C-alpha positions in Angstrom: 0.0 0.0 0.0 2.9 2.4 0.7 6.0 3.1 -1.5 9.1 4.7 -0.1 12.1 6.5 -1.7 15.4 7.3 -0.1 15.7 10.8 1.5 19.3 11.4 2.1 20.2 13.1 5.5 16.5 13.4 6.6 14.1 11.3 8.6 10.6 11.8 7.6 7.8 11.9 10.2 4.6 12.7 8.3 2.5 10.5 6.1 -0.9 11.6 4.7 -2.1 8.0 4.9 -4.9 8.8 2.5 -6.6 11.4 4.8 -6.6 15.1 4.9 -4.9 15.4 8.3 -1.2 14.3 8.3 -0.4 11.4 10.5 3.1 11.1 12.0 4.9 8.2 10.5 8.3 6.6 11.2 9.7 4.0 8.7 13.5 3.4 8.8 15.2 6.2 6.9 12.7 6.4 4.1 10.1 9.0 3.5 6.6 8.3 2.4 5.5 10.2 -0.7 2.5 12.5 0.0 0.7 10.8 -2.9 2.0 7.3 -2.2 3.4 7.1 -5.7 6.2 4.7 -6.3 9.5 6.4 -7.3 10.8 3.1 -8.7 14.1 3.6 -6.9 13.7 0.7 -4.4 11.3 -2.2 -3.6 8.4 -1.8 -1.1 9.5 -2.6 2.5 7.4 -5.3 4.2 6.9 -4.4 7.9 6.6 -7.1 10.5 4.5 -5.0 12.9 2.3 -1.9 12.4 1.6 0.2 15.6 -0.9 2.9 16.1 -0.1 5.2 19.1 -2.8 7.3 20.8 -2.4 10.1 23.2 -5.6 9.2 25.2 -7.1 6.2 26.8 -9.3 3.9 24.7 -7.6 4.9 21.4 -8.6 8.5 21.6 -6.9 11.8 20.8 -4.0 12.4 18.5 -2.8 9.3 16.5 0.7 8.3 15.2 1.5 5.3 13.0 5.0 3.6 13.2 6.5 0.5 11.6 10.0 0.8 12.8 12.1 1.7 15.9 11.9 5.3 17.1 14.6 6.4 19.6 12.6 9.5 20.6 8.9 10.0 20.1 9.1 13.8 20.5 9.3 14.5 16.8 6.1 12.4 16.4 4.3 15.0 18.5 3.4 12.3 21.1 5.9 13.2 23.8 4.7 12.0 27.2 1.2 11.4 25.9 1.0 7.8 24.7 -1.7 6.1 26.8 -3.1 3.5 24.4 -2.0 1.7 21.3 -2.9 -1.0 18.8 -0.3 -3.5 17.5 -1.1 -5.2 14.2 0.6 -8.0 12.4 2.3 -6.7 9.3 2.8 -8.5 5.9 6.2 -10.0 7.1 5.0 -11.1 10.5 5.1 -14.8 9.8 8.8 -14.6 9.0 9.4 -13.7 12.7 6.4 -14.5 14.9 8.3 -13.6 18.1 8.7 -10.0 16.9 7.3 -7.5 19.4 7.1 -3.8 20.0 9.1 -2.8 23.1 8.2 0.5 24.8 10.7 2.4 26.9 10.1 5.2 29.4 13.4 6.9 28.5 14.8 8.0 25.1 17.4 5.9 23.4 15.7 2.6 24.4 16.6 3.0 28.1 14.7 2.7 31.3 11.8 0.5 32.1 10.7 -1.7 29.2 7.3 -3.0 28.2 7.3 -5.7 25.4 3.9 -6.1 23.7 2.7 -8.7 21.2 0.1 -7.9 18.6 -3.1 -6.9 20.2 -5.2 -3.9 21.4 -4.1 -2.1 24.6 -6.6 0.6 25.6 -4.5 1.6 28.6 -0.9 0.6 28.9 -1.1 1.1 32.7 -3.4 -1.9 32.8 -0.6 -4.0 31.4 2.1 -3.3 33.9 2.4 -1.1 36.9 5.9 0.4 36.7 5.3 2.1 33.4 3.8 5.5 33.0 4.9 7.1 29.7 6.5 6.2 26.4 9.7 8.0 25.3 11.2 5.6 22.8 10.0 2.5 20.9 11.9 -0.5 19.5 10.9 -3.4 17.2 12.8 -6.6 18.0 12.5 -10.3 18.5 12.0 -11.0 22.2 10.6 -14.0 24.1 9.3 -12.2 27.2 6.1 -10.4 27.5 4.7 -8.1 30.2 1.3 -8.5 31.9 -0.5 -8.0 35.2 -0.2 -10.5 38.0 -3.4 -12.2 39.2 -2.5 -12.7 42.8 -3.3 -15.7 45.1 -5.7 -18.5 44.2 -6.9 -20.3 47.4 -9.5 -22.5 45.7 -10.9 -23.3 42.2 -14.7 -23.4 42.1 -16.6 -25.0 39.1 -20.3 -24.2 38.7 -22.5 -26.3 36.4 -26.0 -25.5 35.2 -27.1 -29.1 35.2 -26.7 -32.0 37.7 -23.7 -34.4 37.5 -21.4 -31.6 36.4 -23.0 -31.2 33.1 -24.3 -28.2 31.1 -22.8 -24.7 31.0 -19.7 -24.4 33.2 -18.3 -21.4 35.0 -15.0 -21.3 36.9 -14.6 -19.0 39.9 -11.2 -18.3 41.5 -12.0 -15.0 43.2 -15.0 -13.4 45.0 -17.8 -12.9 42.5 -20.5 -10.3 43.4 -22.7 -11.4 40.4 -22.7 -14.7 38.7 -24.7 -13.4 35.8 -21.9 -10.9 35.0 -19.8 -14.0 34.1 -22.3 -15.0 31.5 -23.8 -17.8 33.7 -27.4 -18.2 34.7 -27.9 -17.9 38.5 -29.5 -21.4 38.7 -26.7 -23.8 39.5 -27.3 -27.5 39.8 -23.9 -29.0 40.7 -20.6 -27.7 42.2 -17.0 -28.9 42.4 -14.5 -27.1 44.7 -10.8 -28.0 44.5 -7.7 -26.7 46.3 -5.9 -23.9 44.6 -2.1 -23.2 44.5 -2.4 -20.8 47.4 -4.7 -22.8 49.7 -4.4 -21.5 53.3 -2.8 -23.9 55.8 -5.8 -23.6 58.2 -8.4 -24.1 55.4 -11.1 -21.7 54.2 -14.8 -21.5 53.6 -16.7 -20.9 50.4 -20.1 -19.2 50.8 -22.7 -19.2 48.1 -25.4 -16.5 48.3 -28.9 -16.4 46.8 -28.6 -12.7 46.0 -26.0 -10.5 44.4 -23.5 -8.5 46.4 -23.1 -11.4 48.9 -26.6 -11.0 50.3 -29.6 -13.1 51.0 -29.6 -16.8 52.0 -26.2 -18.4 52.3 -24.8 -21.9 51.7 -21.4 -22.3 53.3 -19.0 -25.1 52.3 -15.9 -25.6 54.5 -12.6 -26.7 52.9 -10.4 -28.4 55.4 -6.6 -28.7 55.0 -7.1 -32.5 54.3 -9.7 -31.9 51.6 -8.5 -32.1 48.0 -11.9 -31.7 46.3 -15.5 -31.4 47.5 -18.2 -32.2 45.0 -22.0 -31.8 45.0 -23.5 -33.7 42.1 -27.0 -32.4 42.7 -27.7 -29.4 44.9 -31.4 -30.3 45.1 -30.5 -33.1 47.5 -29.1 -30.6 50.0 -31.4 -29.4 52.8 -30.4 -25.7 52.3 -30.0 -25.3 48.5 -32.6 -22.5 48.3 -33.8 -23.8 45.0 -30.4 -23.9 43.4 -30.4 -20.1 43.1 -26.8 -18.9 43.4 -26.1 -15.3 42.6 -22.8 -14.5 44.2 -19.8 -16.4 45.7 -17.4 -15.5 48.4 -14.2 -17.1 49.6 -13.7 -16.5 53.4 -11.1 -17.2 55.9 -8.0 -16.7 53.8 -5.5 -13.9 53.6 -2.3 -13.2 51.8 0.8 -14.4 53.7 2.0 -10.9 54.0 5.7 -10.2 54.1 5.3 -6.4 54.5 7.2 -6.6 57.8 8.8 -3.1 58.1 6.8 0.0 59.1 8.1 2.9 57.0 5.5 5.5 58.1 3.0 5.8 60.9 0.8 8.7 62.2 -1.2 8.2 65.4 -2.7 11.7 65.1 -1.5 12.5 68.7 1.3 15.1 68.2 1.3 18.8 67.9 1.0 18.5 64.1 0.4 15.9 61.4 3.4 14.0 60.1 5.1 15.7 57.1 3.9 14.6 53.7 0.2 14.6 54.3 -2.1 16.5 51.9 -5.7 17.5 52.8 -8.2 17.2 50.1 -11.3 18.6 51.7 -13.7 20.6 49.5 -16.5 20.7 52.1 -14.4 21.3 55.2 -15.2 17.9 56.8 -11.7 17.1 58.1 -11.3 17.6 61.8 -8.0 17.2 63.5 -6.7 18.9 66.7 -3.3 18.7 68.3 -2.9 15.9 70.8 -6.4 14.7 70.6 -5.2 11.3 69.5 -7.4 10.6 66.5 -8.5 11.9 63.1 -12.1 12.6 62.5 -13.7 13.0 59.1 -17.2 14.4 58.9 -19.2 14.0 55.7 -22.5 15.6 54.8 -25.2 13.8 52.8 -24.2 13.6 49.1 -20.4 14.0 49.8 -19.1 11.1 47.8 -16.0 9.9 46.0 -16.9 8.4 42.6 -16.5 8.8 38.9 -19.8 10.6 38.5 -18.1 13.9 39.1 -18.6 13.9 42.9 -15.2 14.1 44.6 -16.3 16.2 47.6 -15.5 13.6 50.3 -12.8 14.7 52.9 -9.6 12.7 52.6 -6.0 12.8 53.9 -3.5 11.3 51.4 0.3 11.0 50.8 2.5 9.6 48.1 4.1 6.2 48.0 5.8 3.9 45.4 6.5 0.3 45.0 4.9 -2.6 46.8 3.3 -1.8 50.2 0.6 -2.4 52.7 -1.5 0.4 54.3 -3.4 -0.1 57.5 -5.8 2.0 59.7 -7.8 1.4 62.8 -11.3 2.8 63.0 -13.4 3.4 66.1 -16.9 1.9 65.8 -19.7 3.7 67.6 -23.0 2.2 68.8 -24.9 4.4 66.3 -22.9 3.1 63.3 -22.4 6.6 61.9 -19.0 5.9 60.5 -18.6 5.5 56.7 -15.0 5.6 55.4 -11.7 3.8 55.4 -8.6 3.3 53.2 -8.0 4.9 49.8 -5.6 4.0 47.1 -5.6 6.8 44.5 -4.0 7.5 41.1 -6.4 10.0 39.7 -10.2 10.5 39.3 -10.3 7.7 36.7 -8.4 5.1 38.8 -8.8 4.5 42.5 -9.8 1.9 45.1 -11.8 2.2 48.3 -11.8 -0.2 51.2 -14.3 1.1 53.8 -16.7 0.4 56.7 -20.2 1.4 55.7 -22.7 3.1 58.0 -25.7 1.4 59.5 -28.0 3.5 57.2 -26.3 2.2 54.1 -27.6 -0.7 52.0 -24.7 -2.8 53.3 -25.9 -2.2 56.8 -22.4 -1.6 58.3 -20.5 -4.3 56.5 -17.1 -3.7 54.9 -17.0 -2.9 51.2 -14.2 -3.0 48.7 -14.7 -1.0 45.5 -12.8 -0.4 42.3 -13.3 2.8 40.3 -11.8 2.7 36.8 -12.6 4.1 33.4 -15.8 5.8 34.8 -17.1 2.5 36.1 -17.4 1.3 39.7 -17.2 -2.4 40.6 -17.8 -4.1 43.9 -14.8 -6.3 44.4 -15.8 -7.9 47.8 -17.7 -7.6 51.0 -16.6 -8.2 54.6 -19.3 -10.0 56.5 -20.0 -10.1 60.3 -17.9 -7.0 61.0 -20.7 -4.7 61.7 -20.4 -4.0 65.4 -16.8 -4.5 66.7 -15.5 -1.9 69.1 -12.6 -1.3 66.7 -12.0 -2.3 63.1 -8.7 -2.7 61.3 -8.6 -2.3 57.6 -5.6 -3.3 55.5 -4.9 -2.9 51.7 -1.9 -4.6 50.1 -0.3 -3.8 46.7 1.9 -6.6 45.3 2.8 -5.9 41.7 -0.5 -5.2 40.0 -2.5 -7.4 42.4 -4.3 -5.4 45.2 -6.1 -7.1 48.0 -8.3 -5.9 50.9 -8.5 -7.3 54.4 -10.4 -6.5 57.6 -10.0 -7.6 61.2 -11.4 -7.0 64.7 -8.1 -7.4 66.5 -5.4 -6.7 63.9 -4.2 -10.3 64.2 -6.8 -12.6 62.5 -7.7 -11.1 59.1 -10.7 -11.7 56.9 -10.0 -11.5 53.2 -12.4 -9.0 51.7 -11.5 -9.1 48.0 -8.8 -8.9 45.4 -8.4 -7.2 42.0 -5.8 -6.1 39.5 -5.1 -2.5 38.6 -2.0 -1.2 36.9 -1.0 2.2 38.3 2.3 3.8 37.6 4.3 5.1 40.6 3.9 7.2 42.6 0.4 6.6 43.9 -1.5 8.3 46.8 -2.7 6.5 49.8 -4.6 7.6 52.9 -8.0 7.7 54.6 -11.4 9.0 53.5 -14.9 9.6 54.8 -18.1 10.0 52.8 -21.9 10.0 53.0 -23.0 8.5 49.6 -26.5 9.0 48.3 -29.2 10.1 50.7 -27.8 8.5 53.9 -27.5 10.8 57.0 -24.3 12.7 57.8 -21.4 10.4 58.8 -18.5 10.6 61.3 -15.5 8.4 60.8 -12.8 8.3 63.4 -9.3 6.9 62.8 -6.8 6.0 65.6 -3.8 5.6 63.3 -2.5 5.1 59.8 0.6 3.2 58.8 2.5 2.1 55.7 4.6 -1.1 55.7 7.0 -2.5 53.1 9.3 -5.5 52.8 12.5 -5.3 54.6 14.5 -6.5 51.6 13.0 -3.7 49.4 13.8 -1.0 52.1 17.4 -2.3 52.4 17.9 -2.4 48.7 16.7 1.2 48.3 18.9 2.4 51.1 21.9 0.7 49.4 21.0 2.3 46.1 20.7 5.8 47.7 24.0 5.3 49.5 25.7 4.3 46.3 24.2 7.2 44.4 25.3 9.6 47.2 28.8 8.3 47.0 28.8 8.6 43.3 27.6 12.2 43.5 30.3 13.0 46.1 33.0 11.5 44.0 31.8 13.5 41.0 31.9 16.7 43.0 35.4 16.0 44.1 36.6 15.4 40.6 35.0 18.6 39.4 36.7 20.5 42.2 40.1 19.0 41.4 39.5 19.9 37.7 38.7 23.5 38.5 41.8 23.8 40.7 44.0 22.4 37.9 42.7 25.1 35.6 
């Protein structure tokens, strides 16, 4: 479709591509004729891959087309603004099927790398966490690929629409608030539960609910450490099968074997001032903190929310953090159940997670809720049951690669797994606490005793060594420069 002629000493960047608006184009050291007319000076080049770059999520905004390596995307007009891309197989792809496009976050093919095979990527931050922008692009044969990590799998649950493990089959390996969202009817006739690769040593419990969002009648199934598989060939034979109507599934009693053993930040809200690094985001003035009172109080009026519908009025206290971590807070629970708030993991208004204790007036009636907000959609990830009226409630959120999990506990020792999800977010991200009063529920008051951030000791030690080495290198460079100036 294209023909190219040699342009000595010049690298062309624009190709009309048959449209009125020029599209940036990079293709070796050849320039595409504006009218795509063959000059007859050389044969047509057969690209292995064709890549469309977009400056916005979901293939929106300015577009650039490349078919060869680009050491710096700035001349393409896409500097620091590549958020989605499409990778197509070119005419010569079969000659090298392991060919991939490799994105780099520094010019000259340096920095973090992200290899991508042919496919559509509406948001590159969904693919891998530690990658935020594109500065250079290389086409090469590589065997590795990048992708998000799923996280732990305690059990594998197979649901069948007919008895004797027949009919339509649905596999569940994580909490599911709605079976119908998986394309399965909510009438289940047989079930098989098997141990997963991350089965907890003390066992766990799988609970089937008759209603969505882990509500209604429940059918618990306990998986003991000695159990390999538990099968129910016909649920109609069980005394509590509630007419085989299963609408949501929850896996209880398991938690990640956390190795975030080093506290790197803690604020007990009991000093003369807040610890350095905090940022108030409080459009309605609901934040309440006083020196030495020993707690942080967030007051939210009806309608103050934190969601993609354009309502970000909820009071919150946040700070930046990078890498893998665990955040934890302890909430005071009052007899009137007026608290509604918890932990927040925030990248921007399009990408954030909330792990919170709901108020007694909310539809969840005081249970813990774990929500994902992404691409202007909110999704219930999980629900913490039977934690409505403890005197204190501990909430914990862990980020391990792209896998993010939520946990809740009455004592801070025995944790209930609330839910898990995957969300790619480039560093740094913001973490902290929030309070809100969604919808038409009455005003809420959420009280936090402390907030802390923990990391792995090995990660902290490695970063300290790197900083020490960088400091010594800078010191040596400064000495060499001083000596050079004296010699002049």
